[in-house]
Wavefront OBJ file of the C-alpha trace (Angstrom):
o trace
v -19.149 -5.881 25.595
v -18.124 -6.483 22.054
v -18.505 -2.877 21.084
v -16.667 -1.672 23.304
v -13.808 -4.764 23.087
v -13.551 -3.190 18.911
v -12.894 0.402 19.816
v -11.760 2.687 16.889
v -8.288 1.220 16.256
v -6.908 4.494 16.771
v -6.660 4.979 20.349
v -3.744 4.230 22.407
v -4.305 4.882 26.138
v -2.266 7.392 28.511
v -0.338 8.157 25.476
v 1.291 5.068 25.048
v 3.886 3.869 22.774
v 2.450 3.990 18.830
v 2.160 1.477 16.520
v 4.963 0.708 15.429
v 5.872 -0.064 18.830
v 3.594 -2.779 18.860
v 5.918 -5.789 18.412
v 8.042 -4.613 21.597
v 4.326 -3.968 23.383
v 2.931 -7.367 22.488
v 6.887 -8.711 24.066
v 6.628 -6.818 27.421
v 3.145 -7.730 27.988
v 4.465 -11.634 28.676
v 5.605 -10.220 31.895
v 3.367 -7.093 32.077
v -0.311 -7.978 31.604
v -0.969 -4.146 31.562
v 1.050 -3.654 28.831
v -1.555 -5.726 26.127
v -3.900 -3.538 26.532
v -3.556 -0.677 23.850
v -2.859 -3.749 21.361
v -6.889 -3.776 21.863
v -7.596 -0.555 21.492
v -5.403 -0.369 18.543
v -6.288 -3.449 16.391
v -9.708 -4.406 17.095
v -11.131 -2.743 14.682
v -9.112 -4.268 11.998
v -9.470 -7.314 12.964
v -13.286 -7.664 13.351
v -13.286 -6.332 9.800
v -11.240 -9.563 9.007
v -13.769 -11.663 11.115
v -16.912 -9.302 9.940
v -15.838 -10.074 6.051
v -15.723 -14.159 6.590
v -18.395 -14.970 9.507
v -20.349 -11.698 9.495
v -22.789 -13.016 11.563
v -20.316 -14.245 13.986
v -17.440 -11.518 14.232
v -18.389 -10.421 17.413
v -17.936 -13.121 19.708
v -15.084 -14.787 17.399
v -13.100 -11.033 17.719
v -13.791 -11.836 21.513
v -12.003 -15.350 21.088
v -9.594 -13.904 19.204
v -8.906 -11.764 21.495
v -8.475 -14.241 25.015
v -6.506 -16.586 23.368
v -4.272 -13.811 21.997
v -3.893 -12.534 25.932
v -3.760 -16.396 26.958
v -1.084 -16.998 24.328
v 0.988 -13.699 24.189
v 4.135 -15.495 25.818
v 4.243 -17.713 22.117
v 4.801 -13.765 20.625
v 8.658 -14.247 18.554
v 9.189 -11.132 16.895
v 11.991 -13.087 14.913
v 9.217 -14.569 13.696
v 7.295 -11.500 12.084
v 5.483 -8.324 13.395
v 2.394 -8.494 16.025
v 0.122 -7.691 13.442
v 0.861 -11.201 11.626
v 0.595 -12.940 14.937
v -2.836 -10.816 15.736
v -4.335 -11.660 12.414
v -3.092 -15.716 12.525
v -4.236 -15.986 15.817
v -7.928 -14.845 14.679
v -7.039 -16.970 11.388
v -6.765 -20.191 13.793
v -10.404 -19.073 15.645
v -12.007 -18.522 12.134
v -10.899 -22.020 10.977
v -12.274 -23.917 14.179
v -15.615 -22.016 13.857
v -15.852 -22.942 10.370
v -14.591 -26.489 11.600
v -17.138 -26.455 14.263
v -19.997 -25.157 11.676
v -19.548 -27.877 9.124
v -21.833 -31.122 11.267
v -24.713 -28.091 11.705
v -24.045 -27.010 7.801
v -23.588 -30.751 6.048
v -21.414 -28.706 4.048
v -20.074 -31.010 1.409
v -17.699 -30.085 -1.555
v -14.525 -31.194 -3.981
v -12.182 -30.374 -0.704
v -10.978 -32.464 2.351
v -13.519 -31.142 5.632
v -10.465 -29.608 6.933
v -9.817 -27.107 4.163
v -13.193 -25.844 4.145
v -12.873 -24.960 7.882
v -9.596 -22.988 6.386
v -11.060 -21.308 3.715
v -14.081 -20.528 3.952
v -15.337 -18.796 0.516
v -18.867 -18.840 0.385
v -18.171 -16.251 3.432
v -16.084 -14.277 2.062
v -18.032 -14.353 -1.451
v -20.939 -12.967 -0.202
v -19.303 -9.812 1.166
v -17.754 -9.139 -2.363
v -19.871 -6.153 -3.460
v -21.260 -6.996 -6.408
v -22.006 -3.569 -7.537
v -18.531 -2.871 -7.456
v -16.617 -5.979 -8.287
v -16.821 -7.630 -11.927
v -18.215 -10.781 -12.580
v -15.000 -11.999 -13.901
v -13.063 -11.049 -10.478
v -15.270 -13.037 -8.223
v -14.793 -16.130 -10.779
v -10.508 -15.558 -10.965
v -11.064 -15.787 -7.154
v -13.166 -18.491 -7.110
v -10.907 -20.561 -9.003
v -7.699 -19.549 -6.618
v -5.926 -22.003 -4.555
v -7.350 -21.455 -1.244
v -3.216 -20.381 -0.148
v -3.398 -18.015 -2.767
v -6.829 -16.649 -2.847
v -6.151 -15.940 1.240
v -2.687 -14.302 0.508
v -4.581 -11.780 -2.108
v -7.099 -10.717 0.310
v -5.149 -10.543 3.084
v -2.398 -8.227 1.005
v -5.468 -6.634 -1.221
v -8.392 -6.171 1.262
v -6.858 -6.585 4.928
v -3.916 -4.259 3.639
v -0.920 -6.494 5.517
v 2.420 -6.669 3.677
v 3.488 -9.995 1.637
v 5.879 -10.762 4.615
v 2.812 -10.591 7.136
v 0.098 -12.089 4.943
v 3.036 -14.941 4.702
v 3.205 -15.486 8.375
v -0.387 -15.688 8.944
v -1.099 -18.287 6.109
v 1.907 -20.281 7.403
v 4.549 -20.741 4.579
v 7.698 -19.398 4.405
v 8.051 -15.326 2.751
v 9.892 -16.519 -0.965
v 6.939 -19.139 -1.524
v 3.904 -16.293 0.010
v 5.707 -13.838 -2.724
v 5.664 -16.088 -5.557
v 1.949 -17.259 -4.554
v 0.974 -13.812 -4.428
v 3.271 -12.843 -8.216
v 1.016 -16.007 -9.758
v -2.144 -15.010 -8.208
v -1.518 -11.552 -9.295
v -0.757 -12.336 -12.684
v -3.887 -14.323 -13.121
v -5.862 -11.415 -12.489
v -4.040 -8.780 -14.638
v -4.184 -11.142 -17.669
v -7.808 -11.931 -16.941
v -8.486 -8.186 -16.413
v -6.408 -7.050 -19.113
v -9.664 -6.669 -21.457
v -12.093 -4.929 -19.028
v -8.726 -2.609 -18.580
v -8.529 -1.309 -22.161
v -12.210 -1.526 -22.431
v -12.805 0.698 -19.089
v -12.495 1.392 -15.682
v -10.837 -1.265 -13.356
v -13.165 -3.240 -11.493
v -12.202 -3.140 -7.838
v -12.740 -5.452 -5.129
v -14.301 -3.624 -1.465
v -14.594 -5.289 1.355
v -17.034 -3.903 4.061
v -19.626 -5.125 4.720
v -22.926 -3.708 4.169
l 1 2 3 4 5 6 7 8 9 10 11 12 13 14 15 16 17 18 19 20 21 22 23 24 25 26 27 28 29 30 31 32 33 34 35 36 37 38 39 40 41 42 43 44 45 46 47 48 49 50 51 52 53 54 55 56 57 58 59 60 61 62 63 64 65 66 67 68 69 70 71 72 73 74 75 76 77 78 79 80 81 82 83 84 85 86 87 88 89 90 91 92 93 94 95 96 97 98 99 100 101 102 103 104 105 106 107 108 109 110 111 112 113 114 115 116 117 118 119 120 121 122 123 124 125 126 127 128 129 130 131 132 133 134 135 136 137 138 139 140 141 142 143 144 145 146 147 148 149 150 151 152 153 154 155 156 157 158 159 160 161 162 163 164 165 166 167 168 169 170 171 172 173 174 175 176 177 178 179 180 181 182 183 184 185 186 187 188 189 190 191 192 193 194 195 196 197 198 199 200 201 202 203 204 205 206 207 208 209 210
């Protein structure tokens, strides 16, 4: 079931609207449940990648939960507040947060951050999905030291290829705030990488699970 729901990310059943019409399709699905189906084929691959990079062992089950919640809550989509893609990633982030909070009693995880923040910021799982052969230890350290919201914004833009506006909607902060935090995070990375860039090829982030 999980392989089917993930799809290719490029299918448009029945020759229906393309990805550019996702906002209209999602809005229409509130009154026509069948209109929701193309969104599953179109966005499952990207959403599965987002989940797999943060909770690889549970990604398939989490994706199914994302689509169940998205379908149940589709009437709550407001195109004036962001794109359909940002809304879907927001649903995925809520599902992921719930998954990590539920896992805390089982793992006995503790740390400097409050438990609620740990659930919303599964950095350990993200860090494990970074390609050690391609990512310089310096980048890993800088990412680890960033505030959780700045790190999540940076990963959404670089890894998931969302726009800054979409990333802001996913995290739930104003666009201006998101752009300011992205600028600050990028500046830290740029300053830290300046010596390495002068010495050779720039290290890069990769996000595909092994």
